[in-house]
Backbone of each chain as ProteinMPNN parsed JSONL, in Angstrom:
{"seq_chain_A": "XXXXXXXXXXXXXXXXXXXXXXXXXXXXXXXXXXXXXXXXXXXXXXXXXXXXXXXXXXXXXXXX", "coords_chain_A": {"N_chain_A": [[-14.843, 16.36, -9.643], [-15.957, 16.127, -12.615], [-16.232, 14.008, -15.589], [-16.121, 12.792, -18.832], [-15.247, 10.218, -19.579], [-15.896, 7.461, -19.628], [-17.835, 7.753, -21.503], [-16.749, 8.273, -23.81], [-14.68, 6.287, -23.83], [-16.404, 3.802, -24.244], [-17.107, 4.496, -26.703], [-15.299, 3.862, -28.435], [-14.694, 1.209, -27.995], [-13.226, 0.156, -25.66], [-12.163, -1.483, -22.647], [-12.143, -1.016, -19.169], [-10.229, -2.248, -18.182], [-8.736, -2.317, -20.502], [-8.296, 0.277, -20.705], [-6.578, 0.933, -18.434], [-4.512, -0.382, -19.058], [-3.373, 0.764, -21.159], [-2.505, 3.52, -20.411], [-1.164, 2.699, -17.643], [-1.989, 2.25, -15.284], [-4.211, 1.188, -12.425], [-7.03, -1.044, -13.015], [-8.769, -0.528, -10.792], [-8.167, 2.182, -10.58], [-9.223, 3.518, -13.17], [-11.824, 3.318, -13.051], [-12.288, 4.4, -10.341], [-12.202, 7.208, -11.298], [-13.455, 7.299, -13.537], [-16.207, 7.029, -11.995], [-15.956, 9.713, -10.756], [-14.438, 9.662, -7.617], [-12.153, 9.874, -7.62], [-9.538, 12.362, -8.512], [-7.523, 12.233, -11.041], [-3.832, 12.628, -11.625], [-1.909, 15.294, -13.216], [0.142, 14.313, -14.973], [-1.283, 11.681, -15.775], [-3.81, 12.714, -16.366], [-3.336, 13.934, -18.971], [-1.967, 11.661, -20.242], [-4.558, 10.031, -20.819], [-5.849, 11.969, -22.1], [-4.142, 11.485, -24.484], [-5.03, 9.302, -25.494], [-7.857, 9.382, -25.8], [-7.302, 10.751, -27.936], [-8.066, 14.082, -27.522], [-8.172, 16.912, -26.055], [-7.325, 18.016, -22.594], [-9.449, 19.395, -21.485], [-11.71, 18.755, -22.6], [-12.146, 16.518, -21.924], [-12.344, 16.542, -18.927], [-14.214, 18.176, -16.372], [-14.244, 20.809, -15.172], [-15.809, 21.664, -11.419], [-16.644, 24.217, -10.121]], "CA_chain_A": [[-14.641, 16.681, -10.927], [-16.976, 15.36, -13.618], [-15.523, 13.601, -16.923], [-16.599, 11.987, -19.983], [-14.074, 9.204, -19.867], [-16.702, 6.245, -19.852], [-18.836, 7.691, -22.547], [-15.383, 8.144, -25.04], [-14.324, 4.524, -23.889], [-17.197, 3.14, -24.835], [-17.476, 4.928, -28.387], [-13.966, 3.16, -28.838], [-14.988, -0.113, -27.386], [-12.411, -0.266, -24.66], [-12.992, -1.817, -21.318], [-11.737, -0.182, -18.064], [-9.007, -2.877, -17.909], [-7.478, -2.196, -21.565], [-7.696, 1.568, -20.716], [-5.496, 0.889, -17.379], [-2.974, -0.795, -19.259], [-2.887, 1.852, -22.022], [-2.115, 4.794, -19.565], [-0.424, 2.211, -16.87], [-2.793, 2.458, -13.708], [-4.625, -0.042, -12.46], [-8.476, -0.758, -13.537], [-9.566, 0.519, -9.92], [-7.813, 3.815, -10.719], [-9.742, 4.11, -14.219], [-13.049, 2.897, -12.075], [-12.709, 5.743, -9.032], [-11.614, 8.65, -12.285], [-15.148, 7.938, -13.982], [-17.206, 7.565, -10.954], [-15.606, 10.903, -9.997], [-14.595, 10.124, -6.574], [-10.738, 10.114, -7.941], [-9.238, 13.186, -9.657], [-5.826, 11.804, -11.652], [-2.474, 13.709, -11.511], [-1.989, 16.239, -14.351], [0.541, 13.079, -16.225], [-2.269, 10.865, -15.797], [-4.76, 13.266, -17.039], [-2.571, 14.097, -20.078], [-2.219, 10.104, -21.078], [-5.919, 10.023, -20.907], [-6.361, 12.613, -23.269], [-3.757, 11.201, -25.652], [-5.755, 8.034, -25.718], [-8.502, 9.549, -26.726], [-7.269, 12.33, -29.05], [-8.624, 15.201, -27.288], [-7.877, 17.937, -24.523], [-7.6, 17.753, -21.071], [-10.765, 20.436, -21.156], [-12.543, 18.134, -23.319], [-12.139, 15.4, -20.882], [-12.791, 16.718, -17.5], [-15.272, 18.99, -16.489], [-14.193, 21.729, -13.558], [-16.67, 22.159, -10.985], [-15.831, 24.879, -8.745]], "C_chain_A": [[-15.418, 15.75, -12.088], [-16.16, 15.327, -14.939], [-16.416, 12.727, -18.02], [-15.791, 10.457, -20.323], [-15.123, 7.689, -20.282], [-17.731, 6.391, -21.053], [-17.361, 7.433, -24.023], [-14.797, 6.653, -24.946], [-15.06, 3.735, -24.097], [-17.34, 3.591, -26.317], [-16.324, 4.365, -28.718], [-13.98, 1.928, -28.47], [-13.473, -0.826, -26.642], [-12.996, -0.66, -23.284], [-11.923, -1.15, -20.483], [-10.263, -0.591, -18.078], [-7.854, -2.618, -19.197], [-6.899, -0.629, -21.458], [-6.587, 1.596, -19.579], [-4.494, 0.61, -17.85], [-2.663, 0.025, -20.24], [-2.238, 2.987, -21.318], [-0.944, 4.172, -18.224], [-0.73, 2.629, -15.458], [-3.424, 1.118, -13.419], [-6.452, -0.012, -12.749], [-9.021, -0.148, -12.404], [-9.267, 1.808, -9.916], [-8.853, 4.288, -11.652], [-11.224, 4.007, -13.215], [-13.326, 4.329, -11.51], [-12.489, 6.767, -10.083], [-12.815, 8.217, -12.754], [-16.055, 7.598, -13.318], [-17.006, 9.298, -10.323], [-15.252, 10.637, -8.553], [-13.031, 9.747, -6.585], [-10.134, 11.03, -8.766], [-7.667, 12.951, -10.012], [-4.898, 13.248, -11.369], [-2.799, 14.52, -12.979], [-1.187, 15.005, -15.564], [-0.556, 12.13, -16.591], [-3.539, 11.408, -16.784], [-4.202, 13.201, -18.686], [-2.443, 12.374, -20.962], [-3.501, 9.874, -21.562], [-6.276, 10.778, -22.317], [-5.886, 12.513, -24.809], [-4.365, 9.919, -26.016], [-7.185, 8.058, -26.597], [-8.499, 10.991, -27.611], [-7.849, 13.44, -29.154], [-7.893, 15.776, -26.404], [-7.977, 17.34, -23.763], [-9.199, 18.426, -21.021], [-11.864, 19.821, -21.67], [-12.9, 16.801, -22.688], [-12.906, 15.708, -19.684], [-13.529, 17.892, -17.691], [-15.312, 19.542, -14.945], [-15.555, 22.057, -12.869], [-16.307, 22.987, -9.658], [-16.656, 25.066, -7.38]], "O_chain_A": [[-15.188, 14.542, -12.147], [-15.538, 16.298, -15.369], [-17.397, 12.061, -17.687], [-15.924, 9.818, -21.367], [-14.882, 7.021, -21.287], [-18.351, 5.438, -21.525], [-17.258, 6.553, -24.878], [-14.51, 5.987, -25.94], [-14.554, 2.619, -24.211], [-17.786, 2.735, -27.082], [-16.383, 4.398, -29.947], [-12.888, 1.42, -28.723], [-12.868, -1.859, -26.931], [-14.079, -0.258, -22.859], [-10.89, -0.749, -21.019], [-9.304, 0.178, -18.023], [-6.628, -2.662, -19.099], [-5.796, -0.212, -21.808], [-5.629, 2.332, -19.818], [-3.451, 1.086, -17.403], [-1.441, 0.14, -20.338], [-1.216, 3.372, -21.885], [-0.038, 4.903, -17.823], [0.028, 3.191, -14.667], [-3.189, 0.104, -14.075], [-7.053, 1.059, -12.666], [-9.781, 0.788, -12.651], [-9.987, 2.61, -9.32], [-9.484, 5.289, -11.314], [-11.472, 5.07, -12.645], [-14.147, 5.161, -11.898], [-12.707, 7.775, -9.411], [-13.642, 8.98, -12.254], [-17.117, 7.777, -13.913], [-17.806, 9.893, -9.6], [-15.814, 11.509, -7.89], [-12.603, 9.292, -5.524], [-10.093, 10.645, -9.935], [-6.749, 13.425, -9.344], [-5.187, 14.401, -11.048], [-3.799, 14.326, -13.671], [-1.656, 14.777, -16.68], [-0.684, 11.826, -17.777], [-4.092, 10.766, -17.677], [-4.708, 12.417, -19.49], [-2.824, 12.133, -22.108], [-3.613, 9.512, -22.733], [-6.816, 10.304, -23.316], [-6.419, 12.93, -25.838], [-4.019, 9.523, -27.129], [-7.587, 7.34, -27.513], [-9.322, 11.88, -27.831], [-8.194, 13.966, -30.212], [-6.931, 15.17, -25.931], [-8.535, 16.243, -23.781], [-10.069, 17.778, -20.441], [-12.979, 20.205, -21.316], [-13.893, 16.143, -22.996], [-13.999, 15.19, -19.455], [-13.593, 18.545, -18.733], [-15.932, 19.14, -13.96], [-16.418, 22.639, -13.526], [-15.863, 22.605, -8.574], [-16.105, 25.534, -6.384]]}, "seq_chain_B": "XXXXXXXXXXXXXXXXXXXXXXXXXXXXXXXXXXXXXXXXXXXXXXXXXXXXXXXXXXXXXXXXXXXXXXXXXXXXXXXXXXXXXXXXXXXXXXXXXXXXXXXXXXXXXXXXXXXXXXXXXXXXXXXXXXXXXXXXXXXXXX", "coords_chain_B": {"N_chain_B": [[8.662, -2.948, -33.726], [5.256, -2.509, -32.8], [3.003, 0.19, -31.484], [0.83, -0.653, -29.985], [1.612, -3.054, -29.131], [3.93, -2.829, -27.837], [3.164, -1.088, -25.489], [1.421, -3.025, -24.154], [3.526, -4.875, -23.557], [4.817, -3.277, -21.615], [2.719, -2.971, -19.832], [2.325, -5.349, -18.895], [4.779, -5.724, -17.504], [5.033, -3.965, -15.79], [2.83, -4.899, -14.014], [3.62, -7.343, -13.457], [5.671, -6.417, -11.959], [4.658, -5.239, -9.935], [3.556, -7.452, -8.664], [5.826, -9.082, -7.873], [7.215, -7.221, -5.979], [5.124, -7.417, -4.366], [4.96, -10.135, -3.12], [7.693, -10.244, -2.29], [7.501, -8.543, -0.318], [6.07, -10.041, 1.563], [7.653, -12.526, 1.936], [9.972, -11.138, 3.119], [8.746, -10.109, 5.258], [7.689, -12.485, 6.573], [10.087, -13.482, 7.16], [11.253, -11.798, 9.075], [9.227, -12.238, 11.078], [10.256, -14.561, 11.921], [12.506, -14.309, 12.425], [12.527, -12.762, 14.946], [10.82, -14.415, 16.361], [12.724, -16.109, 16.574], [14.606, -14.78, 18.565], [13.037, -14.519, 20.688], [11.863, -17.033, 21.793], [14.302, -18.615, 21.431], [16.68, -17.75, 23.14], [14.9, -18.249, 25.504], [14.632, -21.12, 25.284], [16.742, -22.694, 23.62], [19.253, -21.789, 23.987], [21.796, -20.289, 25.823], [23.517, -18.445, 26.089], [24.325, -14.935, 26.169], [25.808, -13.714, 24.244], [24.87, -14.85, 21.666], [22.31, -14.208, 21.555], [22.328, -11.082, 21.371], [23.685, -11.629, 19.024], [21.695, -12.695, 17.261], [19.565, -10.714, 17.393], [20.796, -8.406, 16.393], [20.509, -9.601, 13.807], [17.517, -9.835, 13.526], [17.156, -7.227, 13.59], [18.221, -5.895, 11.097], [16.939, -7.901, 9.304], [14.472, -6.856, 9.604], [14.845, -3.967, 9.068], [15.03, -4.9, 5.921], [12.604, -5.748, 5.232], [11.453, -3.423, 5.712], [12.152, -1.542, 3.841], [11.4, -3.213, 1.299], [8.81, -2.923, 1.614], [8.607, -0.272, 1.512], [9.363, 0.016, -1.442], [7.311, -1.266, -2.288], [5.057, 0.742, -2.496], [6.135, 2.828, -3.524], [5.694, 1.533, -6.319], [3.227, 1.276, -6.998], [0.379, 2.669, -8.702], [-1.165, 5.98, -8.519], [-3.519, 5.925, -7.434], [-3.214, 3.862, -5.483], [-1.24, 4.317, -4.058], [-2.239, 6.587, -2.69], [-4.242, 5.592, -1.241], [-2.684, 3.745, 0.391], [-1.339, 5.755, 1.656], [-3.364, 7.222, 2.906], [-4.075, 5.331, 4.707], [-2.015, 4.606, 6.453], [-1.443, 7.223, 7.381], [-3.847, 7.256, 9.215], [-3.229, 4.977, 10.831], [-0.923, 5.818, 12.237], [-1.513, 7.903, 13.334], [-3.751, 7.094, 15.03], [-2.28, 4.894, 16.434], [-0.832, 6.407, 18.174], [-2.59, 7.536, 19.661], [-4.175, 5.803, 20.941], [-2.089, 4.308, 21.92], [-0.476, 5.862, 23.952], [-2.808, 6.34, 25.681], [-3.345, 3.526, 26.523], [-0.752, 3.43, 27.637], [-1.414, 5.126, 29.732], [-3.375, 3.71, 31.094], [-2.117, 1.816, 32.171], [-0.045, 3.286, 34.18], [-1.601, 4.612, 35.863], [-2.609, 2.611, 37.183], [-5.343, 1.192, 36.565], [-5.217, -1.169, 35.132], [-4.733, -4.544, 35.425], [-2.296, -5.886, 34.113], [0.975, -5.353, 33.21], [1.659, -2.829, 30.692], [1.875, -4.285, 27.397], [4.468, -3.609, 24.735], [3.892, -5.583, 22.514], [0.891, -5.753, 22.257], [0.532, -3.194, 21.241], [1.944, -3.351, 18.68], [0.277, -5.209, 17.617], [-2.274, -3.949, 17.45], [-1.744, -1.855, 15.51], [-0.847, -3.448, 13.375], [-3.377, -4.887, 12.478], [-5.169, -2.277, 12.686], [-3.957, -1.1, 10.393], [-4.484, -2.97, 8.043], [-7.101, -2.816, 7.917], [-8.07, -0.581, 7.832], [-6.749, -0.053, 4.928], [-8.393, -1.898, 3.74], [-10.904, -0.642, 3.998], [-10.377, 1.942, 2.919], [-9.958, 1.102, 0.06], [-12.175, 0.325, -0.359], [-13.502, 2.5, -0.183], [-12.717, 3.874, -2.624], [-13.748, 2.022, -4.592]], "CA_chain_B": [[7.577, -3.111, -32.716], [3.858, -1.576, -32.981], [2.964, 0.74, -30.308], [-0.171, -1.675, -29.167], [2.535, -4.519, -28.328], [4.88, -2.226, -26.806], [1.976, -0.914, -24.45], [0.944, -4.413, -23.651], [4.594, -5.148, -22.789], [5.044, -2.593, -20.831], [1.743, -2.911, -18.611], [2.522, -6.557, -18.014], [6.112, -5.85, -17.066], [4.321, -3.45, -14.716], [1.952, -5.984, -13.342], [4.386, -8.546, -12.673], [6.944, -5.942, -11.038], [3.645, -5.235, -8.615], [3.407, -9.227, -7.951], [7.193, -9.454, -7.134], [7.692, -6.564, -5.054], [4.214, -7.825, -2.924], [5.455, -11.087, -2.841], [9.11, -9.557, -1.469], [7.583, -7.947, 1.406], [5.614, -11.058, 2.242], [9.437, -13.218, 2.316], [10.882, -10.367, 4.17], [7.719, -10.222, 6.491], [7.665, -13.8, 7.43], [11.527, -13.7, 7.641], [11.166, -10.933, 10.232], [8.459, -12.579, 12.215], [10.603, -15.846, 12.066], [13.951, -13.853, 13.57], [11.732, -12.234, 16.423], [10.592, -15.754, 16.836], [14.055, -16.441, 17.314], [15.046, -14.223, 19.523], [12.384, -14.752, 21.884], [12.103, -18.597, 22.06], [15.888, -19.298, 21.45], [17.074, -17.309, 24.32], [14.462, -19.06, 26.529], [14.696, -22.718, 25.171], [17.663, -23.153, 22.879], [20.656, -21.32, 24.363], [21.805, -19.147, 27.375], [24.419, -17.342, 25.738], [24.115, -13.506, 25.893], [26.151, -13.254, 22.779], [23.995, -15.236, 20.552], [20.548, -13.581, 21.484], [22.988, -10.367, 20.963], [23.353, -11.609, 17.274], [20.34, -12.828, 16.404], [18.57, -9.221, 17.646], [21.077, -7.967, 15.307], [19.81, -10.448, 12.828], [16.243, -9.701, 13.513], [17.191, -5.977, 13.254], [18.826, -6.424, 9.789], [15.636, -8.353, 8.277], [13.337, -5.497, 9.776], [15.327, -3.493, 7.979], [14.838, -5.169, 4.795], [11.111, -5.537, 5.238], [10.639, -1.634, 5.855], [12.867, -1.445, 2.591], [10.785, -3.791, 0.549], [7.44, -2.29, 1.984], [8.56, 1.098, 0.404], [9.359, -0.186, -2.966], [5.916, -1.997, -2.812], [4.158, 1.417, -2.231], [6.556, 3.495, -4.742], [5.422, 0.84, -7.415], [1.832, 1.548, -7.121], [0.166, 4.164, -9.077], [-1.404, 6.969, -7.912], [-4.781, 5.975, -6.193], [-2.859, 2.84, -4.646], [-0.148, 5.366, -3.014], [-3.164, 7.597, -2.101], [-4.856, 4.493, -0.417], [-1.945, 3.906, 1.117], [-1.112, 7.189, 2.528], [-4.026, 7.547, 3.803], [-4.066, 4.329, 5.66], [-0.505, 4.586, 7.059], [-1.812, 8.34, 8.509], [-4.674, 6.547, 10.651], [-2.402, 3.785, 11.29], [-0.063, 6.196, 12.925], [-2.454, 8.573, 14.21], [-4.437, 5.926, 16.391], [-1.798, 4.206, 17.363], [-0.018, 7.282, 19.244], [-3.519, 7.892, 20.978], [-4.474, 4.639, 21.714], [-0.596, 3.671, 22.679], [-0.621, 6.895, 25.117], [-4.076, 5.885, 26.688], [-2.59, 2.602, 26.877], [-0.003, 3.517, 28.794], [-2.054, 5.51, 31.403], [-4.186, 2.76, 32.08], [-0.882, 0.78, 33.196], [0.716, 4.102, 35.263], [-2.897, 4.627, 37.001], [-2.853, 1.336, 37.806], [-6.118, 0.941, 35.859], [-5.25, -2.484, 34.391], [-3.76, -5.371, 36.55], [-0.92, -6.452, 33.969], [1.888, -4.19, 32.513], [1.212, -2.569, 29.435], [3.128, -4.599, 26.472], [4.508, -3.141, 23.441], [3.113, -6.162, 21.271], [-0.555, -5.239, 22.093], [0.494, -2.044, 20.129], [2.142, -3.872, 17.393], [-0.803, -6.224, 17.116], [-3.023, -3.006, 17.106], [-1.12, -1.268, 14.602], [-1.368, -4.148, 12.353], [-5.2, -4.82, 12.703], [-5.887, -0.976, 11.951], [-3.32, -0.639, 8.747], [-5.067, -3.916, 7.566], [-8.604, -2.693, 8.253], [-7.632, 0.98, 6.942], [-6.423, -0.658, 3.682], [-9.281, -2.393, 3.33], [-11.81, 0.414, 3.678], [-9.999, 2.823, 1.523], [-9.713, 0.398, -1.197], [-13.854, 0.136, -0.895], [-14.276, 3.854, -0.861], [-12.658, 4.206, -4.233], [-14.255, 1.479, -5.843]], "C_chain_B": [[6.285, -1.918, -32.728], [3.841, -1.108, -31.63], [1.82, 0.362, -29.543], [0.548, -2.823, -28.609], [3.172, -3.904, -27.333], [4.35, -1.637, -25.807], [1.511, -2.17, -23.471], [2.456, -5.038, -22.94], [4.574, -4.511, -21.712], [4.203, -2.662, -19.391], [1.895, -4.241, -18.129], [3.657, -6.381, -17.167], [5.31, -5.125, -15.793], [3.376, -4.317, -13.471], [2.926, -6.517, -12.526], [5.82, -7.815, -11.732], [6.24, -5.941, -9.653], [3.691, -6.527, -7.953], [4.67, -9.23, -7.403], [7.061, -8.43, -6.478], [6.479, -6.988, -3.943], [4.994, -9.007, -2.491], [7.329, -11.094, -1.998], [8.829, -9.139, -0.43], [6.961, -9.098, 2.044], [6.688, -12.008, 2.622], [9.762, -12.299, 3.079], [9.912, -10.42, 5.286], [7.922, -11.532, 7.299], [9.344, -14.266, 7.831], [11.667, -12.887, 9.046], [10.755, -11.534, 11.462], [9.518, -13.883, 12.793], [11.76, -15.718, 12.977], [13.688, -13.343, 14.913], [11.112, -13.363, 16.979], [11.718, -16.229, 17.849], [14.495, -16.034, 18.29], [14.214, -14.318, 20.911], [12.399, -15.913, 22.678], [13.588, -18.905, 22.019], [16.38, -18.852, 22.352], [16.094, -17.917, 25.65], [14.513, -20.516, 26.631], [15.818, -23.352, 24.707], [18.962, -22.875, 23.267], [20.462, -20.308, 25.604], [22.759, -18.221, 27.213], [23.883, -16.075, 25.472], [24.448, -13.297, 24.272], [25.093, -13.501, 21.444], [22.642, -14.656, 20.364], [20.824, -12.104, 21.283], [22.997, -10.386, 19.205], [22.164, -11.871, 16.68], [19.584, -11.599, 16.623], [19.009, -8.434, 16.401], [20.355, -8.447, 13.941], [18.66, -9.977, 12.497], [15.704, -7.767, 13.135], [17.335, -5.552, 11.6], [17.777, -6.898, 8.663], [14.537, -7.349, 8.156], [13.835, -4.764, 8.865], [14.834, -3.47, 6.468], [13.452, -5.422, 4.705], [10.57, -4.238, 4.909], [10.965, -1.212, 4.139], [12.023, -1.87, 1.4], [9.256, -3.498, 0.731], [7.335, -0.986, 0.976], [8.618, 1.261, -0.733], [8.144, -0.516, -3.277], [5.037, -0.499, -3.077], [4.799, 2.552, -3.332], [6.419, 2.709, -6.254], [4.185, 0.974, -7.864], [1.438, 2.779, -7.626], [-0.565, 4.713, -8.322], [-2.522, 7.116, -6.758], [-4.202, 4.889, -5.194], [-1.727, 3.598, -3.578], [-1.126, 6.244, -2.074], [-3.85, 6.75, -1.267], [-3.912, 4.191, 0.826], [-1.212, 4.934, 2.411], [-1.943, 7.547, 3.515], [-4.365, 6.375, 5.03], [-2.994, 4.285, 6.961], [-0.95, 5.879, 8.162], [-2.283, 7.787, 9.414], [-4.345, 5.683, 11.078], [-1.702, 4.38, 12.619], [-0.697, 6.93, 13.884], [-3.299, 7.801, 15.677], [-3.377, 5.286, 16.781], [-0.965, 4.981, 18.312], [-1.43, 7.536, 20.432], [-3.762, 6.778, 21.501], [-3.487, 3.796, 22.575], [-0.585, 4.836, 23.679], [-1.751, 6.43, 26.007], [-3.922, 4.742, 27.376], [-1.926, 2.673, 27.77], [0.093, 3.908, 29.746], [-2.552, 4.673, 31.793], [-3.046, 1.932, 32.951], [-0.358, 1.832, 34.369], [-0.381, 4.784, 36.043], [-3.06, 3.845, 37.568], [-4.367, 0.736, 37.292], [-6.28, -0.189, 35.335], [-4.221, -2.885, 35.592], [-2.254, -5.947, 35.852], [-0.234, -4.982, 33.242], [1.436, -4.073, 31.165], [2.29, -3.079, 28.161], [2.832, -4.112, 25.124], [3.664, -4.151, 22.11], [1.645, -6.097, 21.215], [-0.491, -4.159, 21.083], [0.831, -2.428, 19.088], [0.748, -4.815, 16.956], [-2.247, -5.002, 16.429], [-2.777, -2.273, 15.928], [-1.407, -1.895, 13.455], [-2.997, -4.408, 11.884], [-5.764, -3.426, 12.025], [-5.324, -0.842, 10.731], [-4.201, -1.554, 7.697], [-6.873, -3.353, 6.943], [-8.795, -1.072, 7.509], [-7.67, 0.385, 5.355], [-7.405, -0.845, 2.96], [-10.729, -1.317, 3.21], [-11.78, 1.496, 2.811], [-10.415, 2.522, 0.331], [-11.549, 0.218, -1.615], [-13.919, 1.62, -1.044], [-13.816, 4.225, -2.166], [-13.052, 3.511, -5.161], [-15.517, 1.189, -6.204]], "O_chain_B": [[6.443, -0.698, -32.67], [4.427, -1.682, -30.712], [1.667, 0.925, -28.459], [0.083, -3.484, -27.681], [3.093, -4.244, -26.153], [5.173, -1.565, -24.895], [1.318, -2.128, -22.256], [2.417, -5.618, -21.855], [4.298, -5.153, -20.699], [4.657, -2.505, -18.258], [1.623, -4.414, -16.941], [3.576, -6.88, -16.045], [5.004, -5.835, -14.835], [3.427, -4.189, -12.248], [3.123, -6.32, -11.327], [6.675, -8.415, -11.08], [6.713, -6.352, -8.594], [3.86, -6.619, -6.737], [4.629, -9.423, -6.188], [6.095, -8.871, -5.856], [6.76, -6.929, -2.746], [5.696, -8.883, -1.487], [7.84, -11.97, -1.301], [9.62, -9.204, 0.512], [7.306, -9.233, 3.218], [6.626, -12.346, 3.804], [9.913, -12.807, 4.19], [10.371, -10.831, 6.352], [8.264, -11.577, 8.48], [9.686, -15.164, 8.6], [12.193, -13.423, 10.022], [11.365, -11.535, 12.531], [9.551, -14.136, 13.997], [12.08, -16.466, 13.901], [14.468, -13.459, 15.858], [10.841, -13.289, 18.177], [11.781, -16.538, 19.039], [14.878, -16.867, 19.111], [14.726, -14.201, 22.025], [12.773, -15.985, 23.849], [13.925, -19.675, 22.918], [16.894, -19.838, 22.879], [16.63, -18.009, 26.755], [14.462, -21.131, 27.696], [16.087, -24.461, 25.167], [19.849, -23.659, 22.928], [19.482, -19.777, 26.127], [22.919, -17.285, 27.996], [23.012, -15.983, 24.608], [23.711, -12.894, 23.372], [24.683, -12.72, 20.586], [21.995, -14.614, 19.317], [19.796, -11.487, 21.003], [22.545, -9.572, 18.399], [21.711, -11.296, 15.69], [18.735, -11.482, 15.738], [18.25, -7.926, 15.576], [19.746, -7.698, 13.177], [18.492, -9.638, 11.326], [14.67, -7.241, 12.722], [16.46, -4.891, 11.041], [17.716, -6.483, 7.506], [13.884, -7.027, 7.164], [13.32, -4.828, 7.748], [14.386, -2.49, 5.871], [13.143, -5.142, 3.546], [9.636, -3.939, 4.165], [10.146, -0.684, 3.387], [11.864, -1.048, 0.497], [8.508, -3.925, -0.148], [6.517, -0.697, 0.102], [8.168, 2.254, -1.306], [7.704, -0.202, -4.383], [4.228, -0.618, -3.997], [3.971, 3.166, -4.004], [6.962, 3.197, -7.245], [3.954, 0.816, -9.063], [1.915, 3.84, -7.224], [-0.809, 4.104, -7.28], [-2.601, 7.836, -5.762], [-4.656, 4.944, -4.052], [-1.568, 3.274, -2.401], [-0.841, 6.545, -0.915], [-4.148, 7.368, -0.244], [-4.252, 4.342, 2.0], [-0.786, 4.787, 3.556], [-1.649, 8.012, 4.617], [-4.863, 6.667, 6.117], [-3.223, 3.985, 8.133], [-0.889, 5.76, 9.386], [-1.642, 7.616, 10.451], [-5.099, 5.241, 11.945], [-1.747, 3.845, 13.727], [-0.545, 6.732, 15.089], [-3.313, 8.031, 16.886], [-3.591, 4.969, 17.95], [-0.392, 4.376, 19.218], [-1.333, 7.675, 21.651], [-3.547, 6.706, 22.71], [-3.719, 2.989, 23.475], [-0.847, 4.229, 24.718], [-1.453, 6.139, 27.166], [-4.21, 4.666, 28.571], [-2.231, 2.101, 28.817], [0.928, 3.659, 30.615], [-2.4, 4.512, 33.004], [-3.138, 1.537, 34.113], [-0.221, 1.346, 35.492], [-0.014, 5.567, 36.919], [-3.674, 3.999, 38.625], [-4.552, -0.401, 37.727], [-7.425, -0.464, 34.976], [-3.43, -2.264, 36.302], [-1.303, -6.34, 36.529], [-0.783, -3.94, 32.887], [0.915, -4.996, 30.539], [3.328, -2.459, 27.927], [1.776, -4.076, 24.492], [3.061, -3.717, 21.129], [1.112, -6.379, 20.141], [-1.302, -4.124, 20.157], [0.137, -1.987, 18.172], [0.434, -4.926, 15.771], [-2.922, -5.127, 15.408], [-3.785, -2.048, 15.258], [-2.035, -1.342, 12.552], [-3.51, -3.965, 10.857], [-6.571, -3.39, 11.096], [-6.082, -0.459, 9.84], [-4.606, -1.049, 6.651], [-7.49, -3.531, 5.893], [-9.691, -0.71, 6.745], [-8.717, 0.452, 4.71], [-7.589, -0.325, 1.86], [-11.47, -1.391, 2.23], [-12.702, 1.951, 2.135], [-11.055, 3.263, -0.416], [-12.051, 0.049, -2.726], [-14.421, 2.024, -2.092], [-14.566, 4.925, -2.846], [-12.957, 3.846, -6.341], [-15.749, 0.73, -7.323]]}, "name": "protein", "num_of_chains": 2, "seq": "XXXXXXXXXXXXXXXXXXXXXXXXXXXXXXXXXXXXXXXXXXXXXXXXXXXXXXXXXXXXXXXXXXXXXXXXXXXXXXXXXXXXXXXXXXXXXXXXXXXXXXXXXXXXXXXXXXXXXXXXXXXXXXXXXXXXXXXXXXXXXXXXXXXXXXXXXXXXXXXXXXXXXXXXXXXXXXXXXXXXXXXXXXXXXXXXXXXXXXXXXXXXXX"}
């Protein structure tokens, strides 16, 4: 699953560590999500969307 | 309290909780190794009483349970990726240990190896496999 997290994170000048602290996961998890190596759970996706003030659909691009 | 401050305090407590639980696993593991050594070497060199041997085995079992519980807490306190890494590593370790353990026992029962199959080899194999699996799984997601 692709996502726009890196672009949105850079736009509000957050480091991976800052974002990880905000949604209570490790920096490694943020890195893996950004690279598309790991799909987060629904609660984590909601927390990410809340940080960027957008919807989950705006954050993640589902590829069937 | 501002939300920024609240989040920082919360994540700091999460980090320190993880460090604490990792240290707890290390302490319990060292204690278990020491009690296991006490049972093995104590009965050989320190005492002859079977009652003391039984008591030290019970102590070793109790400390072993403590180590398992500490490990369980450590896994539960990780985030979802850390839990996935642990789960994959444990699954691989379990599967490989069963397959390699049975093959090793068959080497013994068919007299293809000179010495008897020792459980300590399997425990060593499990430990090394688990460490390698965690290392490679962590790299896979980095």
